C-alpha positions in Angstrom: 159.4 -119.8 121.7 162.1 -118.9 119.3 161.7 -119.2 115.5 164.5 -118.8 113.0 163.7 -117.5 109.5 166.5 -118.2 106.9 166.4 -116.2 103.6 169.1 -114.4 101.6 166.7 -111.6 100.9 167.0 -109.2 103.8 163.6 -107.5 103.3 162.0 -110.8 104.5 162.9 -109.7 108.0 160.7 -106.6 107.9 157.9 -108.6 106.3 157.9 -111.3 109.0 158.2 -108.7 111.8 155.1 -106.9 110.3 153.0 -110.1 109.8 153.8 -111.5 113.3 153.8 -108.1 115.1 151.0 -109.1 117.5 152.6 -112.5 118.4 156.0 -110.8 119.0 154.5 -108.0 121.2 152.6 -110.5 123.3 155.7 -112.5 123.9 154.3 -115.6 122.2 157.2 -115.9 119.8 160.6 -114.5 119.2 161.9 -114.2 115.6 165.5 -114.5 114.7 166.9 -114.2 111.2 169.8 -115.8 109.3 170.7 -114.7 105.8 172.4 -117.9 104.6 172.3 -121.6 105.3 175.7 -121.5 107.0 174.6 -118.5 109.1 171.7 -120.6 110.3 173.9 -123.6 111.2 176.3 -121.3 113.0 173.5 -119.8 115.1 172.2 -123.3 116.0 175.6 -124.5 117.1 176.2 -121.3 119.2 173.9 -122.5 122.0 173.8 -125.9 123.6 171.2 -127.1 123.2 169.9 -124.9 120.4 167.1 -122.5 121.6 165.3 -122.5 118.3 162.1 -124.6 118.0 161.2 -124.0 114.4 163.0 -122.9 111.2 161.3 -121.5 108.2 163.8 -121.4 105.3 164.0 -120.5 101.6 165.3 -123.2 99.3 167.1 -121.1 96.7 170.0 -119.3 98.4 173.6 -118.7 97.2 176.2 -120.9 98.8 174.4 -123.6 100.8 170.9 -124.2 99.5 168.0 -124.5 101.9 167.8 -128.2 101.1 171.4 -128.8 102.0 170.9 -126.8 105.2 167.8 -128.9 106.0 169.8 -132.2 105.7 172.5 -130.8 108.0 170.0 -129.6 110.6 168.0 -132.8 110.6 171.2 -134.8 111.1 172.6 -132.5 113.9 169.4 -131.3 115.5 166.6 -133.8 114.7 164.3 -132.2 117.3 164.1 -128.9 115.4 161.1 -128.6 113.0 161.9 -127.2 109.6 159.5 -125.9 106.9 160.8 -124.9 103.5 159.6 -122.2 101.1 160.2 -121.9 97.4 159.2 -119.4 94.7 158.7 -122.4 92.6 156.1 -125.0 93.6 157.9 -127.7 91.7 157.6 -131.4 92.6 161.3 -132.1 92.7 162.0 -129.5 95.5 158.8 -130.6 97.3 159.8 -134.2 97.2 163.4 -133.6 98.3 162.3 -131.3 101.1 159.8 -133.9 102.5 162.2 -136.8 102.1 164.9 -134.8 103.9 162.6 -134.2 106.9 160.8 -130.9 106.2 157.6 -130.6 108.2 155.9 -128.4 105.6 156.5 -126.9 102.2 155.2 -123.4 101.3 155.4 -121.5 98.0 155.8 -117.8 97.5 154.0 -115.6 97.9 153.7 -116.8 101.5 150.3 -117.5 102.9 150.9 -116.1 106.3 147.6 -117.5 107.7 148.8 -121.0 106.9 152.2 -120.2 108.4 150.5 -118.9 111.6 148.5 -122.1 111.8 151.7 -124.1 111.4 153.4 -122.1 114.2 150.4 -122.5 116.4 150.5 -126.3 116.1 154.2 -126.2 117.0 153.5 -124.0 120.1 150.7 -126.2 121.2 152.8 -129.3 120.8 155.7 -128.0 122.9 
């Protein structure tokens, strides 16, 4: 199963690869990374149908925000599950994310145990 992590901070890739080392090694998941909302949209459009099952995206990014990206993804690729993350657990971002179709909303610092449970549910459902 392929998961896409979208965040403008490049050190997130190393963190995710470290936290999901066992799942990656066992072949349970593949992680891909995009460093902007537009990069994520371009990656999804490059394969027909998209080979990504789940997207985990930051909300606050330069250019296209995570919420803008979420709306585009849900209109073009409604089958892809998207969860959002924000450094701020504010109600406005939470409400917009859920109303736009986000499956879950996480706040930083990321609780990787919760994220692993989320990924496990998606793997079991596919």
